[in-house]
C-alpha positions in Angstrom: 26.5 -14.4 9.3 27.8 -14.7 13.0 25.9 -13.2 16.1 28.4 -10.2 16.1 27.3 -9.5 12.5 23.7 -9.8 13.1 24.2 -7.4 16.1 25.9 -4.8 13.8 23.4 -5.4 11.2 20.5 -4.4 13.6 22.3 -1.3 15.0 23.0 0.1 11.9 19.2 -0.4 11.0 18.2 1.3 14.0 20.3 4.4 13.3 18.4 4.8 10.0 15.2 5.0 11.5 13.5 8.5 12.0 10.7 9.6 14.3 9.0 10.7 11.0 9.3 7.1 9.6 8.0 5.9 12.8 5.0 8.1 13.1 4.4 7.2 9.6 4.7 3.4 10.0 2.3 3.8 13.1 -0.6 5.5 11.2 0.0 3.1 8.3 -0.5 0.2 10.4 -3.8 2.0 11.9 -5.1 2.5 8.5 -4.7 -0.8 7.2 -6.2 -2.4 10.4 -9.2 -0.2 10.3 -9.9 -0.8 6.3 -9.6 -4.6 7.1 -12.3 -3.8 10.0 -14.4 -1.6 7.4 -14.3 1.3 9.6 -14.5 4.7 7.8 -11.8 6.2 10.2 -9.1 4.3 8.1 -9.0 7.1 5.8 -8.5 9.6 8.4 -5.5 7.6 9.4 -4.4 7.3 5.7 -3.9 10.9 5.3 -1.8 11.5 8.3 0.3 8.7 7.1 0.6 9.8 3.5 1.7 13.4 4.3 4.6 11.9 6.5 5.7 9.3 3.7 5.8 12.1 1.0 8.9 13.6 2.8 10.1 10.2 3.6 9.9 9.1 -0.3 11.1 12.4 -1.6 14.2 12.2 0.8 14.8 8.6 -0.5 14.6 9.6 -4.1 11.8 6.9 -4.5 10.0 9.6 -7.1 7.4 6.8 -8.2 6.4 6.2 -4.8 6.3 10.1 -4.0 3.8 10.4 -6.8 1.9 7.4 -5.2 1.7 9.1 -1.8 0.0 12.0 -3.5 -2.5 9.7 -5.2 -3.0 8.1 -1.9 -3.9 11.6 -0.6 -6.5 12.0 -3.2 -7.8 8.4 -2.8 -8.3 9.1 0.9 -10.3 11.9 0.4 -12.3 10.0 -2.3 -12.5 6.8 0.0 -14.0 8.7 3.0 -16.6 10.3 0.6 -17.6 7.2 -1.0 -17.8 5.2 2.3 -19.5 7.9 4.1 -22.4 8.4 1.7 -23.5 4.7 2.2 -22.6 4.9 5.7 -25.2 7.5 6.0 -28.0 4.7 5.1 -26.1 1.4 5.5 -22.6 -0.1 5.3 -21.1 0.0 1.9 -21.1 -3.4 0.7 -18.2 -5.7 -0.6 -18.1 -6.4 -4.0 -16.0 -8.6 -6.8 -14.5 -8.0 -10.1 -15.4 -10.0 -13.0 -12.2 -11.8 -14.4 -11.9 -9.6 -17.4 -11.8 -6.5 -15.3 -8.7 -8.2 -13.6 -7.1 -9.2 -16.9 -7.2 -5.4 -17.8 -5.7 -4.4 -14.7 -2.9 -7.0 -14.7 -1.9 -6.6 -18.4 -2.4 -2.7 -18.1 -0.3 -2.4 -15.0 2.6 -4.6 -16.4 2.7 -2.1 -19.4 2.4 0.9 -17.2 5.5 -0.6 -15.1 7.5 -1.1 -18.1 7.0 2.3 -19.6 7.4 4.1 -16.2 10.6 2.0 -15.2 12.1 2.7 -18.5 11.8 6.4 -18.2 12.8 6.7 -14.9 15.8 4.7 -15.5 16.6 6.8 -18.6 15.8 10.4 -17.9 16.0 10.4 -14.0 18.2 9.4 -11.1 15.3 7.5 -9.5 16.4 4.3 -7.4 15.0 1.0 -8.2 13.2 2.4 -10.9 11.3 -0.8 -12.2 10.6 -2.2 -8.7 9.4 1.4 -7.5 7.2 1.6 -10.7 5.9 -1.9 -10.1 4.8 -1.0 -6.6 3.3 2.2 -7.5 1.4 1.2 -10.7 -0.3 -1.8 -9.0 -0.6 0.0 -5.6 -3.0 2.5 -7.7 -5.0 0.0 -8.9 -5.3 -1.7 -5.7 -6.3 1.5 -3.6 -8.7 2.4 -6.2 -10.3 -1.0 -5.6 -10.3 -0.2 -1.6 -12.5 2.8 -2.3 -14.8 0.7 -4.1 -14.6 -2.1 -1.6 -13.5 -4.5 -4.3 -12.9 -7.8 -2.1 -9.8 -8.6 -4.6 -7.8 -5.6 -3.4 -6.1 -7.6 -0.4 -5.1 -10.1 -3.1 -3.4 -7.5 -5.3 -1.8 -5.9 -2.1 -0.1 -9.2 -0.6 2.0 -9.2 -3.9 2.5 -5.4 -3.7 3.4 -5.5 0.1 5.9 -8.6 -0.5 7.6 -6.4 -3.3 7.7 -3.5 -1.0 9.6 -5.0 1.7 12.6 -5.9 -0.4 12.5 -2.2 -1.8 12.4 -0.7 1.6 15.1 -2.5 2.9 17.4 -2.1 -0.1 17.0 1.7 0.6 17.8 1.2 4.5 14.2 2.0 5.4 13.9 -0.9 7.8 11.1 0.0 9.8 9.0 0.5 6.9 10.0 -2.7 5.2 9.0 -4.3 8.6 5.5 -2.4 8.4 5.2 -4.0 4.8 5.7 -7.4 6.5 2.9 -6.7 8.9 0.9 -5.4 5.9 1.2 -8.8 4.2 -0.4 -10.6 7.3 -3.0 -7.8 7.6 -3.9 -8.1 4.0 -4.5 -11.7 4.5 -6.8 -11.1 7.3 -8.6 -8.3 5.4 -9.4 -10.9 2.3 -10.7 -13.4 4.4 -12.7 -10.9 6.5 -14.3 -9.1 3.8 -15.0 -12.3 2.0 -16.9 -13.5 4.9 -19.0 -10.2 4.5 -19.6 -10.7 0.7 -20.7 -14.3 1.1 -23.2 -13.2 4.1 -24.6 -10.5 1.8 -24.5 -12.3 -1.8 -24.4 -16.2 -1.0 -26.4 -16.9 2.1 
């Protein structure tokens, strides 16, 4: 690819970016950064970002992602309530899951991904049915883990975010793809930050 082709690609990508997507991306970044810093205000940013992404995903025919956004909306409210109850007394501690719970999550998630992908591929006009299902199913699991402050949620999100980069780029949602690239870095930071808090509470 020569320089002219690169410039044309960037120009085409810029034309695909909308104000709604830009706003959703901004609030999504605010959410993840605040979550990594264990701030309860992350859930307020999540709610705003989710509402914008519901519109974006419907327009892109990413039906599983649309459903995921509604789940995020419920989880944002639940996360706020769950974190706030502990914050009234003390900060909710970071915990870890036993290996058996991760095995159940991974195997169960794979089965649900296969079923959802098949159904979407066969009975709807969904785009990227299996990839959409993969990111959605495991994001459901990982988001629940965030609300419970399970340390390993960040490892799940590193994989989910990497897959999401490809999915959104293929749908010409380049700014969102860039957002998920940033998410990979933030999730890595979040994992080490939460692990430090976990060790401080349970190891030392």
